[in-house]
C-alpha positions in Angstrom: -16.4 47.0 -40.2 -12.9 46.1 -39.4 -12.1 44.5 -36.0 -8.8 42.8 -35.6 -9.4 41.7 -32.2 -12.4 39.8 -33.0 -10.7 38.3 -36.1 -7.8 37.3 -33.8 -10.6 35.8 -31.3 -12.4 33.9 -34.2 -8.8 32.4 -35.2 -8.3 31.3 -31.7 -11.2 28.9 -31.7 -11.3 25.4 -33.0 -12.2 24.7 -36.7 -16.0 24.8 -36.9 -16.0 21.7 -39.1 -13.3 19.4 -38.2 -12.4 20.9 -34.7 -8.8 21.1 -35.3 -7.0 23.9 -33.2 -4.0 23.7 -35.9 -3.8 26.7 -38.5 -7.2 28.2 -37.8 -8.3 31.4 -39.7 -11.1 33.8 -39.8 -13.1 32.9 -43.0 -15.3 35.8 -44.0 -18.6 34.7 -45.6 -18.8 35.5 -49.3 -22.4 36.5 -49.6 -23.5 39.5 -51.7 -26.3 40.6 -49.6 -24.0 40.8 -46.7 -21.7 43.1 -48.3 -19.4 40.8 -50.2 -18.5 41.6 -53.8 -15.6 41.9 -56.3 -12.6 43.1 -54.0 -14.9 43.5 -51.1 -15.2 41.2 -47.9 -18.2 41.2 -45.7 -17.9 43.0 -42.2 -15.4 41.0 -39.8 -18.5 40.1 -37.7 -19.6 37.5 -40.5 -16.7 35.2 -40.0 -16.2 31.8 -38.7 -13.3 29.9 -37.6 -11.8 27.2 -40.2 -8.5 25.4 -40.7 -6.6 25.7 -43.8 -8.1 22.7 -45.4 -11.6 23.6 -44.4 -11.2 27.1 -45.6 -10.4 25.8 -49.1 -13.4 23.6 -48.8 -15.6 26.7 -48.2 -14.4 28.4 -51.2 -14.7 25.3 -53.4 -18.2 24.6 -52.4 -17.6 21.3 -50.4 -19.1 23.3 -47.3 -22.4 24.8 -48.7 -23.1 28.6 -47.9 -26.1 27.6 -45.8 -23.7 25.4 -43.6 -21.2 28.3 -43.5 -24.0 30.8 -42.4 -25.3 28.6 -39.8 -21.8 28.1 -38.2 -21.2 31.8 -38.4 -24.2 32.6 -36.3 -23.1 30.2 -33.9 -19.8 32.0 -33.7 -21.6 35.4 -33.2 -23.8 34.0 -30.6 -20.7 32.5 -28.9 -19.0 36.0 -29.2 -21.9 37.4 -27.4 -21.8 34.7 -24.7 -18.1 35.4 -24.3 -18.6 39.2 -24.4 -16.3 39.6 -27.3 -19.3 41.7 -28.9 -21.9 43.7 -27.0 -25.2 45.4 -27.7 -24.7 49.1 -28.0 -27.2 51.2 -25.8 
């Protein structure tokens, strides 16, 4: 699922690891069970806000996948709280 508005919102948040507001990007979790694979990203809902350096650290293993998943769930919770995403009825 592509959602440009959601990705822009995620990138407007402070970096989840170091709290900087400079150069924040939406990092897609790279977890196969969530749909990631060769040439495929996970749906945009599975993103977290990271600065450039922390984004590199996500890819090189400095930030373990378990931490990334926990922070992703926190970002999703914040999105619900701020009504960026809503339950469909």
